[in-house]
N, C-alpha and C positions, 0 to 999 in steps of 0.2 A: 398858560403852561410855560414853565421855564425849563431849560436844559442845562445840565452841568456836564462838562467834559473833564474826566479825571485822567491824568497822564502820569505814568510812573512805572516802576518795576512791579509787575503783576504779583510776584511772590511776596514782596514787602506789603503791597496794598492788601492782599488777601489775608495777611496776618493781623491787620488792624481790625479790632472788633467793631462791627457796625459801619464800616466804611461804605458799604454798598446798601445796607439796610433796606432791602426790598425795592430799590428804586432803579435797578439796572434794566436797561432796554436791550443793550448789546455789549459784547466784549470783543475787541479785536486784539489779537496778540500774534506775535511772530517769534516763536521760540527758536533758539539757535539749533542748527543741525548737530547731530552727534559727532563730536571730535572734529569740527570744522573751524570753529573760532573760539578764542578764549576771552571772556568778559570779566570785569571786576564784579565783586559781590559774592555773597554766601551761596546763592543758588547755583550759579555757573553751570547751568543745565547741560550744556553741550560737552562738558569735560568729565562726565561720569565714566567710571571704569568700564562698564559693560553696557551693551544695548538694553539689557533688562533693567539695570539701574536707571538708565536714562528715561525709558518709557514709564517706569514706576514713579519717578520724580514728576514727570509731566502729568501723570494720572492724579497724583496727590494735589498738584497745583489746580488742575481743572476741577477736582472735587471741592476744593476750598472756594474757588470762584463760583461754582454752581450754587 
């Protein structure tokens, strides 16, 4: 049995069709806290206008990863 470690932006990886294709054993992620830090990229989760938008964005990401 061989293992593959995939490292990258969870949002970008989740949008790639078949990137995980039923072979995921575990996902470890550390989303930024709401309004604590600003990161580059489209997702920029922590900078959502409201807490509701922040939690909705995380929920969408987790749905894609699931």
